[in-house]
C-alpha positions as CSV (number, residue, x, y, z in Angstrom):
1,L,-7.3,37.8,54.9
2,F,-8.7,36.2,58.1
3,K,-6.8,32.9,56.9
4,E,-3.4,34.7,57.3
5,D,-4.1,36.7,60.5
6,P,-2.7,34.7,63.4
7,K,-4.4,37.1,66.0
8,A,-8.0,36.6,64.4
9,I,-7.5,32.8,64.0
10,H,-6.3,32.5,67.5
11,E,-9.3,34.6,68.8
12,Y,-11.7,32.4,66.6
13,A,-10.0,29.2,68.1
14,Q,-10.5,30.4,71.5
15,T,-14.2,31.3,70.9
16,K,-14.6,27.6,69.5
17,K,-12.8,26.4,72.7
18,K,-15.1,28.3,75.1
19,L,-18.2,27.2,73.2
20,A,-16.9,23.5,73.3
21,G,-16.9,23.9,77.1
22,Q,-20.8,24.8,77.2
23,T,-21.7,21.8,75.0
24,R,-21.7,17.9,75.3
25,G,-21.2,15.1,73.0
26,D,-20.6,15.1,69.2
27,S,-20.8,19.1,69.1
28,R,-18.1,19.4,71.9
29,K,-15.9,17.0,70.1
30,R,-16.2,18.7,66.8
31,L,-15.5,22.1,68.2
32,N,-12.5,21.1,70.1
33,R,-11.4,19.5,66.8
34,E,-11.9,22.9,64.7
35,A,-10.0,24.7,67.6
36,E,-7.2,22.4,67.5
37,H,-6.9,23.0,63.8
38,L,-7.0,26.7,64.2
39,L,-4.4,26.8,67.0
40,R,-1.8,24.8,65.1
41,R,-2.5,27.3,62.1
42,T,-1.8,30.3,64.5
43,I,1.3,28.5,65.7
44,Q,2.3,28.1,62.2
45,L,1.8,31.9,61.2
46,T,2.5,34.0,64.2
47,D,6.1,35.4,64.8
48,D,4.9,36.7,68.1
49,E,6.4,34.6,71.0
50,I,3.5,35.7,73.4
51,R,0.8,34.7,70.9
52,K,2.6,31.5,70.1
53,A,3.0,30.6,74.0
54,W,-0.8,31.1,74.5
55,A,-1.7,29.3,71.4
56,Y,0.5,26.1,72.5
57,F,-1.2,26.5,76.0
58,D,-4.9,26.6,74.4
59,L,-3.7,23.5,72.3
60,A,-2.7,21.7,75.4
61,E,-6.1,22.3,76.8
62,V,-7.7,21.2,73.9
63,L,-5.8,18.2,73.3
64,C,-6.5,17.2,76.9
65,W,-10.2,17.6,76.3
66,L,-9.9,15.5,73.3
67,D,-8.1,12.6,75.3
68,A,-4.9,13.1,73.0
69,P,-1.9,10.9,74.2
70,E,-0.1,12.4,77.3
71,T,2.9,13.1,75.1
72,E,1.1,15.4,72.9
73,V,-0.4,17.5,75.7
74,I,2.9,17.6,77.7
75,Y,4.7,18.8,74.4
76,A,2.2,21.6,73.8
77,V,2.3,23.0,77.4
78,S,6.1,22.6,77.6
79,K,6.4,24.6,74.4
80,A,4.2,27.4,76.0
81,I,6.5,27.5,79.0
82,E,9.5,27.4,76.6
83,F,8.2,30.7,74.9
84,M,7.0,32.2,78.2
85,P,9.0,30.6,81.1
86,Y,7.8,33.5,83.4
87,Q,4.0,32.6,83.0
88,P,3.0,30.7,86.2
89,T,-0.3,29.7,84.8
90,F,1.7,27.2,82.3
91,Q,3.8,25.6,85.0
92,T,0.8,25.1,87.5
93,W,-1.4,23.7,84.6
94,R,1.3,21.1,83.7
95,E,2.0,19.9,87.1
96,R,-1.7,19.3,87.6
97,Y,-2.2,17.5,84.5
98,Q,1.1,15.4,85.2
99,T,-0.2,14.6,88.6
100,H,-3.8,14.1,88.4
101,H,-4.6,14.0,84.6
102,K,-7.1,16.8,84.9
103,C,-7.6,19.3,82.2
104,R,-9.1,21.9,84.6
């Protein structure tokens, strides 16, 4: 049941993302990769545009932390903006990333 529940998968990904921020080295990378996989699964499964927007935003942050190519990071945050154009957090994050290449 969990494997098909986008809300549960997204929340699990967010937990892994938070834990990754509290660790270092290989553990941090592993947790971020696991979060990336779960976020991509959330995006595939959900029909809820708000959940999809936040999953794309979380994915952008995780990709940034994994030093993914800039095009992948920008694509993810741009998709978040596409689904929720009225959410200033997404736009602000994208501008900061493009200007300073900082994840936070």
